GUNUVO-197884 format. One record per residue: residue number from 1; x, y, z of N, C-alpha, C in turn. Coordinates in Angstrom, 3 decimals, decimal comma. Atoms other than C-alpha are relative to their C-alpha. Example, Ala and Ser with C-alpha at 12.3 -4.5 7.8 and 13.67 -1.06 7.14 Angstrom:
REM GUNUVO-197884
{1; {0,890; -1,190; 0,000}; {12,300; -4,500; 7,800}; {0,900; 1,200; 0,000}},
{2; {-0,820; -1,190; -0,060}; {13,670; -1,060; 7,140}; {-0,770; 1,090; 0,730}},
This chain:
REM GUNUVO-197884
{1; {-1,739; -0,887; -0,741}; {141,450; 29,428; 52,257}; {0,859; -0,748; 0,173}},
{2; {-1,344; 1,567; -0,422}; {144,564; 27,638; 52,867}; {0,130; -0,012; 1,458}},
{3; {0,433; 1,009; -1,615}; {144,673; 25,502; 56,095}; {1,806; -0,452; 0,175}},
{4; {-1,423; 0,707; -0,655}; {148,311; 24,912; 57,495}; {-0,105; -1,135; 1,550}},
{5; {0,075; 0,416; -1,560}; {148,126; 21,872; 60,498}; {2,009; -0,376; 0,200}},
{6; {-1,337; -0,446; -0,130}; {151,605; 22,700; 62,087}; {0,351; -1,358; 1,457}},
{7; {0,153; 1,170; -0,831}; {152,290; 19,335; 64,172}; {1,620; -0,260; 0,423}},
{8; {-1,633; 0,249; -0,393}; {155,446; 18,742; 66,372}; {0,083; -1,377; 0,823}},
{9; {-0,091; 1,060; -0,348}; {156,753; 15,947; 67,764}; {-0,567; -0,436; 1,821}},
{10; {0,915; 0,371; -1,477}; {155,117; 13,773; 70,619}; {-0,053; 0,641; 1,122}},
{11; {0,082; -1,131; -1,187}; {156,840; 16,027; 73,727}; {-0,203; 0,769; -0,651}},
{12; {1,375; -1,412; -0,084}; {155,512; 19,203; 72,777}; {-1,209; -0,486; -1,251}},
{13; {0,879; 0,221; 0,359}; {152,489; 18,002; 71,126}; {-1,172; 0,886; -0,151}},
{14; {0,519; -1,144; 0,133}; {150,769; 20,528; 72,853}; {0,251; 1,212; -0,361}},
{15; {-0,107; -1,121; 1,116}; {152,062; 23,056; 70,398}; {-0,310; -0,272; -1,159}},
{16; {0,671; 0,013; 1,118}; {150,272; 22,225; 67,537}; {-1,068; 0,331; -0,541}},
{17; {0,874; -1,955; 0,824}; {148,485; 25,042; 65,201}; {-0,840; -0,644; -0,401}},
{18; {0,420; -0,008; 0,834}; {146,286; 25,120; 63,114}; {0,253; 1,253; -1,049}},
{19; {-0,520; -2,192; 0,957}; {147,236; 28,478; 60,585}; {-1,410; -0,114; -1,144}},
{20; {0,384; -0,114; 0,853}; {144,371; 29,581; 58,137}; {0,000; 1,440; -0,576}},
{21; {0,149; -1,215; 0,830}; {143,775; 32,692; 55,963}; {-0,480; -0,105; -1,269}},
{22; {-0,064; 0,176; 1,221}; {142,928; 33,984; 52,691}; {0,569; -0,368; -0,578}},
{23; {-1,279; 0,056; 0,808}; {146,021; 34,606; 51,164}; {0,866; -0,435; 0,803}},
{24; {-1,816; 0,304; -0,696}; {149,011; 32,520; 53,479}; {0,363; -0,882; -0,824}},
{25; {-0,930; 0,481; 0,947}; {151,459; 30,769; 52,220}; {1,091; -0,309; 0,542}},
{26; {-0,826; 0,474; -0,656}; {153,726; 28,951; 53,145}; {1,855; -0,322; -0,850}},
{27; {-1,677; 0,225; 0,795}; {157,864; 29,162; 52,191}; {1,001; -0,087; 0,751}},
{28; {-1,437; 0,774; -0,985}; {161,513; 28,119; 53,398}; {1,052; 1,384; -0,343}},
{29; {-1,326; -1,547; 0,243}; {163,985; 30,700; 53,837}; {0,684; -0,554; 1,507}},
{30; {-0,890; 0,538; -0,287}; {167,442; 29,560; 55,174}; {-0,148; -0,700; 1,799}},
{31; {0,503; 0,909; -0,838}; {166,395; 26,767; 57,548}; {-1,605; 0,111; 0,634}},
{32; {1,461; 0,260; -0,806}; {162,574; 27,967; 58,634}; {-0,365; -0,053; -0,763}},
{33; {1,102; 0,083; 0,871}; {159,856; 27,007; 57,257}; {-0,975; 1,839; 0,777}},
{34; {0,478; -1,038; -0,396}; {157,544; 30,755; 57,223}; {-1,301; -0,492; -0,452}},
{35; {1,674; -0,231; 0,064}; {153,475; 30,891; 57,164}; {-0,386; 1,601; -0,124}},
{36; {-0,070; -1,426; -0,354}; {152,872; 34,925; 55,861}; {-1,166; -0,735; -1,083}},
{37; {0,701; -0,951; 1,108}; {150,132; 36,710; 54,122}; {0,298; 1,612; -0,079}},
{38; {-0,286; -1,166; 0,277}; {149,229; 40,159; 52,937}; {0,915; 0,771; 1,099}},
{39; {-0,229; -0,435; -1,271}; {149,901; 41,633; 56,723}; {1,750; -0,022; 0,238}},
{40; {-1,262; 0,636; -0,184}; {153,470; 39,681; 56,607}; {0,120; -1,441; 0,481}},
{41; {0,465; 1,513; -0,419}; {154,675; 36,538; 58,625}; {-1,232; -0,218; 1,174}},
{42; {0,808; 0,586; -1,170}; {152,558; 34,599; 61,029}; {0,534; -0,862; 0,801}},
{43; {-0,787; 1,188; -1,181}; {154,475; 31,795; 62,322}; {1,607; -0,288; -1,400}},
{44; {-1,436; 0,728; 0,652}; {158,314; 30,849; 61,220}; {0,175; -0,910; 1,122}},
{45; {0,324; 1,189; -0,765}; {158,818; 27,443; 62,617}; {2,174; -0,283; -0,544}},
{46; {-0,992; 1,255; -0,200}; {162,776; 26,092; 62,746}; {-0,203; -0,856; -0,593}},
{47; {0,313; 0,562; 0,566}; {163,567; 24,156; 60,641}; {0,895; -2,170; 0,930}},
{48; {-0,502; 0,824; -1,011}; {165,588; 22,145; 63,846}; {-1,169; -1,037; 0,716}},
{49; {1,310; -0,082; -0,667}; {162,162; 21,603; 65,701}; {-0,871; -1,234; 0,480}},
{50; {0,823; 0,893; 0,693}; {160,848; 18,413; 63,779}; {-1,648; 0,617; 0,293}},
{51; {1,600; 0,135; -0,079}; {157,147; 19,363; 63,423}; {0,362; 0,196; -1,437}},
{52; {0,940; 0,327; 1,444}; {155,639; 18,748; 60,146}; {-0,749; 0,553; -0,086}},
{53; {0,870; -1,005; 0,184}; {153,612; 20,792; 58,419}; {-0,727; -0,324; -1,477}},
{54; {0,897; 1,295; 0,769}; {150,540; 19,237; 56,120}; {-1,287; 1,338; -0,266}},
{55; {1,458; -1,046; 0,176}; {147,965; 21,896; 54,209}; {-1,005; -1,244; 0,070}},
{56; {1,737; 0,253; -0,039}; {144,421; 20,612; 55,106}; {-0,956; 0,737; -0,429}},
{57; {1,269; -0,309; 0,193}; {142,133; 22,773; 53,548}; {-0,813; -1,176; -1,349}},
{58; {1,397; 0,811; 0,532}; {139,503; 21,533; 51,209}; {0,283; -0,546; -1,418}},
{59; {-0,583; -0,037; 1,034}; {141,284; 22,557; 47,889}; {1,913; 0,732; -0,023}},
{60; {-1,580; 0,174; -0,187}; {145,124; 21,992; 48,354}; {0,227; 0,517; -1,539}},
{61; {-1,377; -0,408; 1,494}; {147,710; 23,172; 45,923}; {1,152; -0,115; 0,073}},
{62; {-0,753; 0,548; -0,977}; {150,597; 21,187; 46,266}; {0,961; 1,151; 0,536}},
{63; {-0,609; -1,057; 0,112}; {152,811; 22,833; 48,543}; {1,820; 0,455; -0,461}},
{64; {-0,809; -0,449; 0,341}; {156,014; 24,797; 47,610}; {1,390; -1,299; 0,695}},
{65; {-0,699; 0,715; -0,211}; {159,327; 22,037; 47,959}; {0,990; 1,205; 0,453}},
{66; {-1,124; -0,557; -0,716}; {162,805; 23,932; 50,065}; {1,338; -0,340; -1,385}},
{67; {-1,629; 0,343; 0,844}; {165,920; 23,885; 47,336}; {-0,643; 0,918; -1,174}},
């Protein structure tokens, strides 16, 4: 099951979150990082927010690259 840790800069650390789901996908569009599943968008983070997204499940696949 895909899991992504969303880690914010120090001053926003309380906003850190772990997102997981069977069909969870990470993609990038127009300055946004978007996590979605079969029901739609779960979480969207603007690139200017400074958050880091890291895949943390046991059977990781390479994350998509922006561009």
